[in-house]
C-alpha positions in Angstrom: 0.0 0.0 0.0 2.8 2.4 0.8 3.8 2.7 -2.8 0.6 4.6 -3.4 2.0 7.4 -1.3 5.7 6.7 -1.4 6.8 10.3 -2.2 4.3 11.9 0.1 5.5 9.8 3.0 9.1 10.4 2.1 8.7 14.2 2.2 6.7 14.2 5.4 9.2 11.9 7.1 12.1 14.1 6.1 10.3 17.3 7.4 9.5 15.5 10.7 13.2 15.1 11.3 14.0 18.7 10.3 15.4 17.8 6.9 14.2 20.2 4.2 17.2 20.9 1.9 17.5 19.9 -1.7 19.8 17.1 -0.7 17.0 15.6 1.4 14.3 15.6 -1.3 14.0 17.3 -4.7 11.3 19.7 -6.0 10.2 16.9 -8.2 9.7 14.7 -5.2 7.4 17.3 -3.7 5.4 17.7 -7.0 4.9 13.9 -7.1 3.9 14.0 -3.4 1.3 16.6 -4.2 -0.1 14.5 -7.0 -0.3 11.5 -4.6 -2.1 13.6 -2.1 -4.7 14.9 -4.5 -5.3 11.4 -5.9 -5.7 9.9 -2.4 -8.1 12.7 -1.3 -10.1 12.2 -4.5 -10.7 8.6 -3.6 -12.1 9.7 -0.2 -14.9 12.1 -1.1 -16.3 12.3 2.4 -12.9 13.4 3.8 -12.9 16.8 5.4 -11.3 19.4 3.0 -9.1 20.6 5.9 -7.0 17.5 5.6 -5.9 18.1 2.1 -5.5 21.9 2.7 -3.2 21.5 5.7 -1.0 18.9 4.1 -0.8 20.8 0.9 0.3 24.0 2.8 3.1 22.0 4.4 4.2 20.6 1.0 4.2 24.0 -0.6 6.3 25.4 2.3 8.7 22.5 1.8 9.0 23.1 -1.9 9.9 26.8 -1.3 12.5 25.7 1.3 11.2 28.4 3.7 12.0 27.1 7.2 9.6 29.5 8.9 6.7 28.4 6.7 7.6 24.8 7.3 7.6 25.2 11.0 4.3 27.1 10.8 2.4 24.3 9.1 4.4 21.3 10.3 2.3 20.3 13.3 -1.1 20.5 11.6 0.3 19.0 8.4 1.8 16.0 10.1 -1.4 15.4 12.2 -3.6 15.5 9.1 -1.2 13.3 7.2 -1.5 10.5 9.8 -5.2 10.9 9.8 -5.2 10.7 6.0 -3.2 7.4 6.0 -5.5 5.9 8.6 -8.6 6.7 6.5 -7.0 5.7 3.2 -5.7 2.3 4.5 -9.2 1.7 6.1 -10.7 2.5 2.7 -8.3 0.0 0.9 -9.1 -2.7 3.4 -12.8 -2.5 2.7 -12.5 -2.9 -1.0 -14.2 -5.9 -2.5 -14.6 -6.9 -6.1 -18.3 -7.7 -6.9 -19.7 -8.8 -10.2 -21.8 -5.8 -10.8 -24.0 -4.8 -7.9 -24.4 -5.5 -4.2 -27.4 -5.0 -2.0 -27.9 -2.3 0.5 -30.9 -3.4 2.6 -33.0 -1.9 5.2 -31.9 1.7 5.0 -32.9 3.0 8.5 -31.6 5.8 10.6 -31.0 5.3 14.3 -33.5 8.2 14.7 -36.2 6.1 13.1 -37.1 2.7 14.6 -40.3 1.9 12.7 -40.2 -1.1 10.4 -42.0 0.9 7.8 -38.8 2.7 7.1 -36.9 -0.4 6.0 -36.1 -0.4 2.3 -33.8 -2.1 -0.3 -31.7 -0.3 -2.8 -29.2 -1.7 -5.3 -25.8 -0.1 -5.8 -22.9 -0.7 -8.2 -19.2 -0.7 -7.6 -16.7 0.9 -9.8 -13.4 -0.6 -10.9 -11.3 1.9 -12.7 -8.0 3.7 -12.4 -7.9 7.3 -13.4 -5.0 9.3 -14.8 -4.5 12.8 -13.5 -1.8 15.3 -14.5 0.0 12.5 -16.4 0.4 10.6 -13.2 -1.2 7.2 -12.3 -3.6 7.7 -9.5 -3.6 5.3 -6.5 -7.4 5.0 -6.6 -8.5 1.4 -6.2 -11.9 0.0 -7.3 -14.3 2.2 -5.3 -16.9 1.1 -2.9 -20.3 2.6 -3.7 -21.3 5.3 -1.2 -24.4 4.1 0.5 -27.2 6.4 1.8 -26.6 5.4 5.5 -22.9 6.4 5.2 -23.9 9.7 3.6 -26.5 10.2 6.3 -23.9 9.7 9.0 -21.7 12.3 7.4 -24.6 14.6 7.2 -25.1 14.3 11.0 -21.4 14.9 11.5 -21.6 18.0 9.3 -24.2 19.5 11.7 -22.2 18.6 14.9 -18.8 19.6 13.5 -18.6 22.0 10.5 -21.9 23.7 11.3 -21.0 24.3 14.9 -17.5 25.7 13.9 -19.0 28.0 11.3 -21.6 29.2 13.8 -18.8 30.2 16.2 -16.8 31.8 13.4 -19.8 33.9 12.4 -20.1 35.0 16.0 -16.5 36.1 16.1 -16.8 38.2 12.9 -19.2 40.5 14.8 -21.1 41.1 11.6 -24.1 39.1 12.8 -25.1 39.4 16.4 -28.5 37.7 16.7 -28.4 33.9 17.1 -31.5 33.6 14.8 -29.7 35.5 12.0 -26.6 33.3 12.3 -28.7 30.1 12.1 -30.7 31.4 9.2 -27.6 32.4 7.3 -26.1 28.9 7.7 -29.4 27.4 6.7 -29.6 29.6 3.6 -26.1 28.6 2.6 -27.1 24.9 2.7 -30.3 25.6 0.8 -28.3 27.4 -2.0 -25.9 24.5 -2.2 -28.7 21.9 -2.2 -30.6 23.6 -5.1 -27.4 24.2 -7.1 -26.3 20.5 -6.7 -29.7 19.2 -7.8 -29.7 21.4 -10.9 -26.1 20.5 -11.8 -26.8 16.8 -11.3 -29.6 17.0 -13.8 -27.3 18.8 -16.3 -24.7 16.2 -15.6 -27.1 13.4 -16.5 -28.2 15.2 -19.6 -24.5 15.5 -20.7 -24.0 11.8 -20.0 -27.1 10.9 -22.1 -25.9 13.1 -25.0 -22.5 11.5 -24.9 -24.0 8.0 -25.0 -26.2 8.9 -28.0 -23.9 11.4 -29.8 -20.2 10.8 -28.8 -19.3 14.1 -30.5 -21.9 15.9 -28.6 -23.9 17.0 -31.7 -25.7 15.3 -34.5 -25.0 16.2 -38.1 -27.1 16.3 -41.3 -26.0 16.6 -44.9 -28.0 18.9 -47.2 -28.5 18.3 -50.9 -25.4 20.4 -51.7 -23.2 18.1 -49.5 -22.7 20.6 -46.7 -22.8 19.4 -43.1 -25.0 21.1 -40.6 -24.5 20.5 -36.9 -27.3 21.0 -34.4 -27.7 20.7 -30.7 -27.9 17.0 -29.6 -31.5 15.7 -29.2 -32.5 12.4 -27.6 -35.9 11.0 -28.5 -38.1 10.0 -25.6 -38.0 6.3 -26.2 -34.1 6.2 -26.3 -34.1 8.5 -23.3 -36.3 6.0 -21.4 -34.1 3.0 -22.3 -30.9 4.7 -21.4 -31.9 6.4 -18.1 -30.9 3.4 -15.9 -27.4 3.4 -17.6 -27.1 7.2 -17.2 -27.9 7.0 -13.5 -25.4 4.1 -13.0 -22.6 6.0 -14.7 -23.3 9.1 -12.6 -23.5 7.2 -9.4 -20.3 5.3 -10.0 -18.2 8.3 -11.3 -20.0 11.4 -9.9 -17.8 11.6 -6.8 -14.9 12.7 -9.1 -16.9 15.8 -10.0 -17.0 17.2 -6.5 -14.2 19.7 -6.9 -15.8 21.0 -10.2 -19.2 21.4 -8.5 -17.5 23.3 -5.6 -15.9 25.6 -8.2 -19.3 26.2 -9.8 -20.8 27.2 -6.5 -18.0 29.7 -5.7 -18.3 31.1 -9.2 -22.0 31.6 -8.8 -22.3 32.6 -5.1 -18.8 33.3 -4.0 -19.0 37.1 -4.6 -21.3 37.5 -1.6 -18.8 35.7 0.6 -15.9 37.8 -0.5 -17.8 41.0 0.0 -18.4 40.1 3.7 -14.9 38.9 4.2 -16.1 35.4 5.1 -13.9 33.9 2.5 -11.0 34.4 4.9 -12.7 32.2 7.6 -11.4 28.7 7.5 -14.4 27.4 9.4 -17.0 28.9 7.1 -15.2 27.8 4.0 -14.9 24.3 5.3 -18.7 24.3 6.1 -19.5 25.5 2.5 -17.3 22.9 0.8 -18.6 20.1 3.0 -22.2 21.2 2.2 -21.4 21.1 -1.5 -19.7 17.7 -1.2 -22.6 16.0 0.6 -25.4 17.7 -1.4 -23.7 16.5 -4.6 -23.7 13.0 -3.2 -27.4 13.4 -2.3 -28.1 14.4 -5.9 -26.3 11.6 -7.7 -28.2 8.9 -5.9 -31.0 7.2 -7.9 -33.5 8.5 -6.9 -31.8 11.6 -5.3 -31.9 11.9 -1.6 -34.0 14.8 -0.3 -33.5 17.6 2.3 -36.7 19.1 3.7 -37.1 22.6 5.3 -40.5 22.7 7.2 -42.6 25.7 6.4 -42.7 28.4 9.1 -45.8 28.1 11.1 -46.3 24.4 10.4 -46.9 22.0 13.2 -43.9 20.2 14.6 -43.8 16.5 13.9 -41.7 13.5 14.8 -39.3 14.1 12.0 -37.6 17.1 13.7 -36.1 17.9 17.0 -36.4 21.3 18.8 -33.4 23.6 19.1 -33.3 25.7 22.2 -37.0 26.4 22.9 -40.3 24.5 23.2 -43.4 25.0 21.2 -45.8 23.4 18.8 -45.1 25.3 15.6 -42.0 26.0 13.5 -40.5 29.4 13.9 -37.5 28.7 11.6 -35.4 25.7 10.4 -32.0 25.2 12.0 -31.1 22.0 10.1 -33.3 20.3 7.5 -34.3 16.6 7.7 -32.8 14.1 5.3 -34.8 11.5 3.5 -33.8 8.6 1.3 -35.7 10.2 -1.6 -38.9 12.1 -2.2 -41.5 10.5 0.0 -38.8 8.0 1.2 -37.7 6.9 4.6 -36.3 9.4 7.1 -32.6 9.0 7.5 -31.8 11.9 9.8 -34.1 14.2 11.8 -34.1 17.9 11.3 -33.8 20.6 13.9 -36.2 23.5 14.2 -36.7 26.5 16.5 -40.3 26.4 17.7 -42.7 29.0 19.1 
């Protein structure tokens, strides 16, 4: 396994013992280590973005040979590196080669004990090696990401990144009222969720067009022998037949699009963050990127998983917990509930502030 991160381990080990000169490791060694890091992190889509960020900062400092910078990022970088190896080796140990699909049965949250919530969904595994930056990736055949695992990560997002972002917003002093902070974080998640659902639909359309028209367009020849290209169109019957294959492809490969989807979100909504100065907050950025990562995973399931924000004024039901007050009606949503799909089983309860 160590050959998958040979150069990364080499550079980190050298830095641990205070060796950072050209004679200890070359700039090429660091470049390869960076590629190894990116490839490993790409195979762990549920990994916190802080892990890659902190290790990359240390590698960049090592490449520049700035001792002060190395010392600045050394502790965090080494800690995240050991965490990364633990997660990656655990990931490799769980790999199994299955013919095509395996069964994920009885999807049920620990929040929901009713037998009515038991269900059965089929998932595929993926067996491919990708090439990135002319370097062979250490990604092994990938275990399908099941809804219960995504649901657990969703709960952790609320307890970890959400809490950290809440405290960070408090420190900025720009928002004083607790209700405003909570609503702002909820709005961010809502924006991310809607964007990911839209982008996932576009992604499926592109996959469909590629299957039907490998060049992305169809061509016609007029009576004069001239070619005319038009936007690809898929007839309804072909669309119906290929939809299962489109969903399979997206489910198996969609995790590799997470960085691109995060970039799309920043391009579309990042201006507001930069205007407020929140883009300088590590905690808020980690919250946003984690939201994008999970909402994208929600959206590439078949059918897509669903987040639900209860309407203000609606009666509180058993699918939500109360925040800091007691009451019978929803004042505002702190954290939306997660469902297996539209009208599907509840996987994680939401949190609301009642009145």
